[in-house]
RODO-2510 file (C-alpha; in nm, 4 decimals, decimal comma):
residues 457
     n   res          X          Y          Z
     1     x     2,0692    14,7046    -6,0929
     2     x     2,0352    14,9967    -5,8458
     3     x     1,7196    15,0468    -6,0308
     4     x     1,5344    14,7507    -6,0043
     5     x     1,6764    14,7213    -5,6381
     6     x     1,5102    15,0426    -5,5909
     7     x     1,1644    14,9393    -5,7144
     8     x     1,1428    14,6628    -5,5455
     9     x     1,1935    14,8435    -5,2220
    10     x     0,9182    15,0529    -5,2981
    11     x     0,6769    14,7660    -5,3704
    12     x     0,7562    14,6408    -5,0468
    13     x     0,6677    14,9591    -4,8672
    14     x     0,3314    14,9731    -5,0446
    15     x     0,2758    14,6297    -4,9714
    16     x     0,3666    14,6216    -4,5877
    17     x     0,1671    14,9750    -4,4825
    18     x    -0,1467    14,8071    -4,5990
    19     x    -0,0808    14,5353    -4,4011
    20     x    -0,0082    14,7520    -4,0623
    21     x    -0,3473    14,9195    -4,1006
    22     x    -0,5199    14,5790    -4,1374
    23     x    -0,3535    14,4241    -3,8498
    24     x    -0,4543    14,7190    -3,6483
    25     x    -0,7498    14,7163    -3,7603
    26     x    -0,7946    14,3583    -3,6527
    27     x    -0,6890    14,4493    -3,3173
    28     x    -0,8966    14,7138    -3,2327
    29     x    -1,2102    14,5190    -3,3575
    30     x    -1,1150    14,2106    -3,1647
    31     x    -1,0408    14,4225    -2,8651
    32     x    -1,4356    14,5754    -2,8899
    33     x    -1,5554    14,2611    -2,9640
    34     x    -1,3758    14,1320    -2,6642
    35     x    -1,4894    14,4070    -2,4221
    36     x    -1,8556    14,4111    -2,5660
    37     x    -1,8912    14,0373    -2,4365
    38     x    -1,6316    14,0355    -2,1327
    39     x    -1,5762    14,2679    -1,8413
    40     x    -1,2747    14,2572    -1,5972
    41     x    -1,4254    14,0171    -1,2826
    42     x    -1,3086    13,8656    -0,9371
    43     x    -1,3276    13,4930    -0,9287
    44     x    -1,4520    13,3863    -0,5911
    45     x    -1,3468    13,0341    -0,4021
    46     x    -1,3949    12,9630    -0,0357
    47     x    -1,1788    12,6031     0,0609
    48     x    -1,1188    12,5020    -0,2881
    49     x    -1,4948    12,5556    -0,4224
    50     x    -1,6063    12,7831    -0,6796
    51     x    -1,8578    13,0241    -0,5417
    52     x    -1,8928    13,3232    -0,8654
    53     x    -1,7917    13,6005    -1,0208
    54     x    -1,8154    13,9298    -0,9242
    55     x    -1,8094    14,2537    -1,0871
    56     x    -1,6101    14,3681    -0,7783
    57     x    -1,4752    14,2360    -0,4453
    58     x    -1,6689    14,4841    -0,2458
    59     x    -1,9667    14,2393    -0,3761
    60     x    -1,8398    13,9481    -0,1978
    61     x    -1,7656    14,1594     0,1242
    62     x    -2,1510    14,2808     0,1230
    63     x    -2,2389    13,9408     0,0765
    64     x    -2,0533    13,8014     0,3466
    65     x    -2,1271    14,0333     0,6356
    66     x    -2,4984    13,9947     0,5034
    67     x    -2,4263    13,5790     0,5083
    68     x    -2,2993    13,5520     0,8689
    69     x    -2,5885    13,8244     1,0167
    70     x    -2,7991    13,5910     0,8697
    71     x    -2,6560    13,2708     1,0136
    72     x    -2,6224    13,4486     1,3442
    73     x    -3,0209    13,5224     1,3340
    74     x    -3,0754    13,1478     1,2629
    75     x    -2,8225    12,9673     1,5016
    76     x    -2,7813    13,2022     1,7463
    77     x    -2,3816    13,2060     1,7271
    78     x    -2,1007    13,4178     1,5520
    79     x    -2,0036    13,2109     1,2070
    80     x    -1,6753    13,2384     1,0373
    81     x    -1,7754    13,2321     0,6009
    82     x    -1,4577    13,2992     0,4641
    83     x    -1,2146    13,0954     0,6526
    84     x    -0,9777    13,0097     0,3003
    85     x    -1,1140    13,2538     0,0504
    86     x    -0,9273    13,2948    -0,3132
    87     x    -1,0196    13,5940    -0,5050
    88     x    -0,8373    13,5913    -0,8300
    89     x    -0,9010    13,8752    -1,0992
    90     x    -1,0695    13,7431    -1,4788
    91     x    -1,2426    13,8225    -1,7806
    92     x    -1,5715    13,6971    -1,7820
    93     x    -1,9269    13,7404    -1,9717
    94     x    -2,1576    13,9887    -1,8235
    95     x    -2,4154    13,7449    -1,7710
    96     x    -2,2034    13,5098    -1,5432
    97     x    -2,1699    13,8096    -1,2672
    98     x    -2,3731    13,7240    -0,9860
    99     x    -2,5202    13,9534    -0,7105
   100     x    -2,4574    14,0029    -0,3254
   101     x    -2,7689    13,8422    -0,2846
   102     x    -2,6483    13,5161    -0,4855
   103     x    -2,2931    13,5041    -0,3380
   104     x    -2,4846    13,5538     0,0202
   105     x    -2,7171    13,2465    -0,0572
   106     x    -2,4384    13,0071    -0,1924
   107     x    -2,2359    13,1345     0,1626
   108     x    -2,4894    13,0172     0,3378
   109     x    -2,5549    12,6880     0,2035
   110     x    -2,1760    12,5829     0,2911
   111     x    -2,2909    12,5841     0,6571
   112     x    -2,4139    12,2141     0,7485
   113     x    -2,6303    12,3692     1,0590
   114     x    -2,8530    12,5397     0,8277
   115     x    -3,1344    12,4050     0,5558
   116     x    -3,3703    12,5644     0,3514
   117     x    -3,6980    12,4780     0,3576
   118     x    -4,0693    12,5442     0,4323
   119     x    -4,1033    12,7183     0,7609
   120     x    -4,4237    12,8004     0,9962
   121     x    -4,4519    13,0503     1,2197
   122     x    -4,6857    13,2314     1,4754
   123     x    -4,5790    13,5583     1,5465
   124     x    -4,2267    13,5437     1,4405
   125     x    -4,1794    13,2221     1,6262
   126     x    -4,0883    12,9066     1,4443
   127     x    -4,3204    12,6185     1,5088
   128     x    -4,1790    12,3842     1,2762
   129     x    -4,0328    12,3312     0,9024
   130     x    -4,1054    12,0787     0,6403
   131     x    -4,0027    11,9745     0,2934
   132     x    -4,3583    11,9615     0,1764
   133     x    -4,5441    12,3324     0,2064
   134     x    -4,8971    12,1583     0,1435
   135     x    -4,8394    11,9414     0,4824
   136     x    -4,8157    12,2700     0,7026
   137     x    -5,0850    12,4300     0,5336
   138     x    -5,3262    12,0933     0,5704
   139     x    -5,2583    12,1317     0,9796
   140     x    -5,3858    12,4985     0,9529
   141     x    -5,6745    12,3941     0,7463
   142     x    -5,7512    12,1207     0,9757
   143     x    -5,7643    12,3804     1,2841
   144     x    -5,9680    12,6215     1,1268
   145     x    -6,2235    12,3312     0,9625
   146     x    -6,3103    12,2675     1,3757
   147     x    -6,4649    12,5731     1,3910
   148     x    -6,6523    12,6970     1,0239
   149     x    -6,9634    12,5382     0,8771
   150     x    -7,1666    12,5993     0,5419
   151     x    -7,2851    12,9437     0,7278
   152     x    -6,8836    13,0605     0,7646
   153     x    -6,8570    13,3862     0,5705
   154     x    -6,4854    13,4715     0,7224
   155     x    -6,2275    13,3069     0,8993
   156     x    -5,8748    13,4307     1,0275
   157     x    -5,6211    13,3208     1,3258
   158     x    -5,6040    13,6109     1,5609
   159     x    -5,2055    13,5250     1,5645
   160     x    -4,9750    13,5953     1,2359
   161     x    -4,9755    13,2541     1,0768
   162     x    -4,7263    13,2836     0,8099
   163     x    -4,5196    13,0122     0,5912
   164     x    -4,2308    13,0981     0,3903
   165     x    -3,9377    12,9360     0,2136
   166     x    -3,6434    13,0064     0,3680
   167     x    -3,3019    12,8959     0,5557
   168     x    -3,3593    12,7250     0,9232
   169     x    -3,1527    12,5339     1,1541
   170     x    -3,1121    12,1948     1,0968
   171     x    -3,2219    12,0812     1,3951
   172     x    -3,5277    12,2863     1,3666
   173     x    -3,8579    12,0695     1,4617
   174     x    -4,0197    11,8665     1,1582
   175     x    -4,2024    11,6070     1,2950
   176     x    -4,5864    11,6695     1,1576
   177     x    -4,7214    11,5179     1,4806
   178     x    -4,5329    11,7145     1,7031
   179     x    -4,6219    12,0355     1,5089
   180     x    -4,9759    11,9737     1,4757
   181     x    -4,9556    11,9460     1,9044
   182     x    -4,7856    12,2098     1,9671
   183     x    -5,0505    12,4166     1,7237
   184     x    -5,3468    12,2527     1,8983
   185     x    -5,2641    12,2424     2,2672
   186     x    -5,3662    12,5335     2,5240
   187     x    -5,1590    12,7440     2,6947
   188     x    -5,2198    12,9309     2,9950
   189     x    -5,3205    13,3273     3,0007
   190     x    -5,3617    13,5249     3,2637
   191     x    -5,6693    13,7083     3,2347
   192     x    -5,8877    13,9328     3,4964
   193     x    -6,2077    13,8320     3,6742
   194     x    -6,4998    14,0596     3,8721
   195     x    -6,6551    13,8868     4,1416
   196     x    -7,0291    13,9101     4,0614
   197     x    -7,3132    13,8277     4,3603
   198     x    -7,2902    13,4687     4,5238
   199     x    -6,8977    13,3907     4,4177
   200     x    -6,6970    13,2550     4,6533
   201     x    -6,3262    13,1652     4,6106
   202     x    -6,3816    12,8071     4,5584
   203     x    -6,6221    12,8590     4,3410
   204     x    -6,3682    13,1353     4,0877
   205     x    -6,1233    12,8652     4,1604
   206     x    -6,3284    12,5658     4,0520
   207     x    -6,4645    12,7172     3,7384
   208     x    -6,0872    12,7787     3,5762
   209     x    -5,9085    12,4898     3,6589
   210     x    -5,7700    12,5945     3,9442
   211     x    -5,7130    12,4789     4,3522
   212     x    -5,8038    12,7635     4,5888
   213     x    -5,4531    12,7785     4,7279
   214     x    -5,3317    12,8726     4,3764
   215     x    -5,6178    13,1335     4,3448
   216     x    -5,4708    13,2787     4,6745
   217     x    -5,1502    13,2772     4,5555
   218     x    -5,1736    13,5054     4,2571
   219     x    -5,3866    13,7334     4,4496
   220     x    -5,1446    13,7832     4,7594
   221     x    -5,3611    14,1033     4,8054
   222     x    -5,6899    13,9083     4,8935
   223     x    -5,8137    13,7816     5,2218
   224     x    -5,9743    13,4329     5,2633
   225     x    -6,2296    13,5757     5,4594
   226     x    -6,3670    13,8769     5,2829
   227     x    -6,4738    13,9016     4,9132
   228     x    -6,6901    14,1491     4,7513
   229     x    -6,8699    14,2148     4,4844
   230     x    -6,6318    14,4226     4,2134
   231     x    -6,3383    14,3106     4,3742
   232     x    -6,1050    14,2044     4,0392
   233     x    -5,8865    13,8736     4,0845
   234     x    -5,6079    13,7593     3,8616
   235     x    -5,6593    13,4250     3,7086
   236     x    -5,4799    13,1877     3,4748
   237     x    -5,7283    12,9998     3,1761
   238     x    -5,6651    12,7728     2,9260
   239     x    -5,6728    12,9109     2,6052
   240     x    -5,5786    12,7248     2,2535
   241     x    -5,2392    12,7952     2,1021
   242     x    -5,4107    12,9442     1,7818
   243     x    -5,7360    13,1287     1,8109
   244     x    -5,9801    13,1358     1,5151
   245     x    -6,1955    13,4210     1,4898
   246     x    -6,4970    13,2874     1,2569
   247     x    -6,8159    13,5101     1,1143
   248     x    -7,1217    13,3128     1,0702
   249     x    -7,4434    13,4552     0,8197
   250     x    -7,7563    13,3227     1,0169
   251     x    -8,1159    13,3610     0,9779
   252     x    -8,3098    13,2631     1,3199
   253     x    -8,6089    13,3744     1,4668
   254     x    -8,6880    13,5484     1,8718
   255     x    -8,9060    13,6294     2,0655
   256     x    -9,0515    13,9568     2,0963
   257     x    -9,1342    14,0636     2,4791
   258     x    -9,4711    14,1707     2,4987
   259     x    -9,4813    14,5323     2,5616
   260     x    -9,5804    14,6688     2,9346
   261     x    -9,8348    14,9120     3,0037
   262     x    -9,8538    15,0847     3,3337
   263     x   -10,1354    15,2617     3,5028
   264     x   -10,1539    15,4082     3,8355
   265     x   -10,3181    15,2484     4,1033
   266     x   -10,3880    15,4023     4,4649
   267     x   -10,4615    15,0490     4,6108
   268     x   -10,0836    14,9959     4,5878
   269     x    -9,8020    15,1202     4,7356
   270     x    -9,4821    15,3124     4,5561
   271     x    -9,2505    15,0199     4,4500
   272     x    -9,5399    14,7984     4,4320
   273     x    -9,6881    14,6235     4,0852
   274     x    -9,9644    14,3574     4,0333
   275     x   -10,0322    14,2843     3,6616
   276     x   -10,4488    14,3386     3,5139
   277     x   -10,3770    14,1253     3,2179
   278     x   -10,1218    13,9432     3,0389
   279     x    -9,9942    14,0004     2,6855
   280     x    -9,8322    13,7511     2,4794
   281     x    -9,4990    13,7523     2,3145
   282     x    -9,4498    13,8211     1,9172
   283     x    -9,2333    13,6614     1,7132
   284     x    -8,9374    13,8028     1,4235
   285     x    -8,7272    13,6990     1,2010
   286     x    -8,3766    13,7614     1,2298
   287     x    -8,0628    13,7690     0,9852
   288     x    -7,7524    13,8407     1,1232
   289     x    -7,3868    13,8501     1,1291
   290     x    -7,2048    13,6513     1,4374
   291     x    -6,8611    13,6802     1,5340
   292     x    -6,7128    13,4038     1,7281
   293     x    -6,3834    13,3297     1,8720
   294     x    -6,2978    12,9304     1,9260
   295     x    -6,6516    12,8577     1,8968
   296     x    -6,7762    13,1211     2,1713
   297     x    -6,9752    13,4301     2,0184
   298     x    -6,8272    13,7266     2,1207
   299     x    -7,0076    13,9657     1,8611
   300     x    -7,3674    14,0325     1,7117
   301     x    -7,4869    14,2295     1,3920
   302     x    -7,8349    14,2043     1,2950
   303     x    -7,8233    14,2675     0,9260
   304     x    -8,2314    14,2402     0,8464
   305     x    -8,5157    14,1944     1,1152
   306     x    -8,8539    14,1623     1,0111
   307     x    -9,1935    14,0980     1,2175
   308     x    -9,3606    13,7656     1,1654
   309     x    -9,6612    13,7774     1,4725
   310     x    -9,6945    14,1252     1,6479
   311     x    -9,6668    14,1012     2,0333
   312     x    -9,9587    14,2357     2,2130
   313     x    -9,9548    14,4251     2,5281
   314     x    -9,9131    14,3594     2,9444
   315     x   -10,1020    14,5597     3,1494
   316     x    -9,9774    14,6024     3,4499
   317     x   -10,1050    14,8257     3,7615
   318     x    -9,7943    15,0536     3,9790
   319     x    -9,8724    15,1609     4,3179
   320     x    -9,8712    15,5424     4,4035
   321     x    -9,9834    15,5544     4,7659
   322     x    -9,6992    15,6477     4,9535
   323     x    -9,5475    15,3518     5,1752
   324     x    -9,5937    15,3808     5,5618
   325     x    -9,2718    15,2665     5,7555
   326     x    -9,4302    14,9556     5,8901
   327     x    -9,4975    14,8341     5,5139
   328     x    -9,3369    14,4954     5,4125
   329     x    -9,0973    14,4669     5,1583
   330     x    -9,1314    14,0672     5,0987
   331     x    -8,7511    14,0861     5,1757
   332     x    -8,5901    13,9684     5,5053
   333     x    -8,2708    14,1384     5,6714
   334     x    -8,0934    13,9124     5,9723
   335     x    -8,2671    13,9776     6,3085
   336     x    -7,9300    14,0289     6,4730
   337     x    -7,5506    13,9538     6,3670
   338     x    -7,3501    13,6515     6,5273
   339     x    -7,2570    13,2861     6,4085
   340     x    -7,5478    13,0311     6,3470
   341     x    -7,4828    12,7780     6,5897
   342     x    -7,7737    12,5273     6,5052
   343     x    -7,9955    12,5212     6,1612
   344     x    -8,2917    12,3939     6,0784
   345     x    -8,3739    11,9979     6,1160
   346     x    -8,3300    11,7119     6,3943
   347     x    -8,0896    11,7733     6,6796
   348     x    -8,0064    11,6475     7,0087
   349     x    -8,0414    11,8830     7,3102
   350     x    -8,1414    11,8041     7,6961
   351     x    -8,1147    11,4300     7,6633
   352     x    -8,3618    11,3937     7,3708
   353     x    -8,3846    11,4102     7,0228
   354     x    -8,6289    11,6849     6,8433
   355     x    -8,6977    11,8933     6,5344
   356     x    -8,5167    12,2201     6,5531
   357     x    -8,7424    12,4605     6,3287
   358     x    -8,5290    12,7328     6,2693
   359     x    -8,1593    12,9461     6,2921
   360     x    -8,0213    12,9652     6,6569
   361     x    -7,8128    13,2938     6,5863
   362     x    -7,5145    13,3392     6,8633
   363     x    -7,5064    13,7142     6,9997
   364     x    -7,4579    13,9207     7,3219
   365     x    -7,7025    13,9520     7,6208
   366     x    -7,9406    14,2406     7,5550
   367     x    -7,8247    14,3013     7,1721
   368     x    -8,1151    14,4680     6,9820
   369     x    -8,3198    14,2138     6,8232
   370     x    -8,4419    14,3596     6,5180
   371     x    -8,7972    14,2944     6,2789
   372     x    -8,6759    14,1002     6,0009
   373     x    -8,9597    14,2999     5,8045
   374     x    -9,2174    14,5607     5,8253
   375     x    -9,5635    14,4108     5,9793
   376     x    -9,8127    14,3823     6,2445
   377     x    -9,7108    14,2066     6,5792
   378     x    -9,9129    13,8838     6,6412
   379     x    -9,7644    13,7705     6,9613
   380     x    -9,5754    13,9395     7,2490
   381     x    -9,5512    13,7178     7,5501
   382     x    -9,4491    13,3863     7,7070
   383     x    -9,4129    13,0645     7,4931
   384     x    -9,3505    12,7616     7,6660
   385     x    -9,0000    12,6295     7,5386
   386     x    -8,9719    12,9588     7,2906
   387     x    -8,9508    13,1987     7,6807
   388     x    -9,0179    13,5327     7,5938
   389     x    -9,1700    13,5600     7,2175
   390     x    -9,2002    13,7519     6,9357
   391     x    -9,4136    13,6855     6,6208
   392     x    -9,4641    13,9473     6,3406
   393     x    -9,6898    13,9157     6,0594
   394     x    -9,6514    14,0569     5,7682
   395     x    -9,8590    14,1930     5,4739
   396     x    -9,7900    13,8889     5,2457
   397     x    -9,9153    13,6047     5,5141
   398     x    -9,5947    13,5097     5,5694
   399     x    -9,4979    13,5102     5,9862
   400     x    -9,1336    13,5603     6,1410
   401     x    -9,0668    13,4267     6,4605
   402     x    -8,8134    13,5479     6,7688
   403     x    -8,7278    13,3946     7,0436
   404     x    -8,5383    13,3099     7,3675
   405     x    -8,5551    13,7010     7,4423
   406     x    -8,4387    13,8886     7,7811
   407     x    -8,6994    14,1260     7,7786
   408     x    -8,9249    14,2395     7,4699
   409     x    -8,9937    14,6076     7,3392
   410     x    -9,3380    14,5397     7,1664
   411     x    -9,6920    14,4776     7,2307
   412     x    -9,9498    14,2628     7,0300
   413     x   -10,1136    14,4701     6,7784
   414     x    -9,8516    14,7211     6,7467
   415     x    -9,7088    14,7925     6,3580
   416     x    -9,3160    14,7788     6,3255
   417     x    -9,0951    14,8848     6,0732
   418     x    -8,7930    14,6635     5,9014
   419     x    -8,4984    14,6885     6,1086
   420     x    -8,7396    14,8130     6,4125
   421     x    -8,5762    14,6988     6,8078
   422     x    -8,8443    14,4466     6,8814
   423     x    -8,6854    14,2646     7,1735
   424     x    -8,3651    14,1917     7,3452
   425     x    -8,1593    13,9215     7,3393
   426     x    -8,1195    13,6772     7,6229
   427     x    -8,1603    13,2486     7,6972
   428     x    -8,5383    13,2134     7,8030
   429     x    -8,7430    12,8986     7,7773
   430     x    -8,5518    12,5692     7,6876
   431     x    -8,2272    12,7678     7,5888
   432     x    -7,8730    12,6925     7,6647
   433     x    -7,7265    13,0273     7,6025
   434     x    -7,7900    13,3796     7,4990
   435     x    -7,8987    13,4005     7,1266
   436     x    -8,1680    13,4951     6,9251
   437     x    -8,3891    13,2118     6,7552
   438     x    -8,5371    13,3015     6,4238
   439     x    -8,8118    13,1159     6,2167
   440     x    -9,0111    13,2159     5,8692
   441     x    -9,3481    13,0342     5,8420
   442     x    -9,5409    13,0875     5,5249
   443     x    -9,9131    12,9355     5,5697
   444     x    -9,8824    12,7971     5,8984
   445     x    -9,5451    12,6053     5,7380
   446     x    -9,1897    12,6032     5,8841
   447     x    -8,9286    12,7302     5,6124
   448     x    -8,5589    12,7066     5,6442
   449     x    -8,4745    13,1005     5,6668
   450     x    -8,1481    13,0839     5,4400
   451     x    -8,3887    13,0312     5,1297
   452     x    -8,5601    13,3985     5,2077
   453     x    -8,2518    13,6064     5,4309
   454     x    -8,0538    13,8458     5,1994
   455     x    -7,6690    13,6947     5,2432
   456     x    -7,5106    14,0171     5,3838
   457     x    -7,5754    14,1061     5,7665
***
């Protein structure tokens, strides 16, 4: 009996040993299998809602910081994205783990004041948003189409224009009509304007859609009584909110000016010239790339040019004989400086209506009266209503009259030069006060001196 018990125990021991080994082996294998598919992880819940599973709490913390920064950029205010957060350990399949960016997006989507849509920006400024990207793109295409045609080879907006899919504030403008109006409205832009000959403050203001008072307010350094060529003024001008630059390749014909050949002529004074034979202009065919900004040409680059019709030359004689001091220039200066008290036209004087053929320029008694241009004195003496009168005949046949002088400084037949003192201001003849009466006559006919005189005095 004892021998059988001993044998039984020995048998059981022999059976258990393999079983233990098997069990341990199975456990190890299962552990390896679990480890190969599952990893320790952290489940994230906010306000009871599953956000995701991360490998480490730091991933979530990084996502929160990034999300709150993004929300602040969008809304302009701080926002707490983890007011009720629950983090618990778990096992998860590796493919279930989410990144910091995915957690960030999930957090942002919890904010009711934010939406995700297509956003139109101009120079980084949000103009509007839409669920449909094509609606925003069609607005831009419509603006571009106003400046393009079959010759357009290139176009672009001058501003940085972009359409991106991203988060934006819920109240971002989404009305297509309002967005398009913003894109096509004009804006005021400050620019500098350089004064050229003939400009006046009123004309500069009018040409730029401004009132005179607005122009003067923008230029406190300027004086309404003084405007000089070369002065630089601040002005406002309307420009499109979106500026479009285009390039067109165009072929066109262009005149080639007749080349001029100069020949010396001793019969002419230096500075004078006359045409001996008139040439003809030629024609060329041009191919060019023309750059426009909002439809206005800003640059022209010639690609190819070929002559179709050759021009013929014009021969011009130029004077080489030194000009005498008394020679005429054909241009006229003011005889005196002063206020014009009467112009050309009908007027009442001494109780009757008559025609006034010149300018009356007020000046103090005895002021020098200057020759308006060089020439020969045709008359110097008393002439009824003119009083003391000087008439100068110029080289081109034009005559200038200087009347009501207190005294005369030249005689008939004398040659005078432009700017020479020829008389003194007075009030002789039919006159009501000291002034210089000035006339210009061409072929004996009275002309308006304003059409001939320099603007400056």
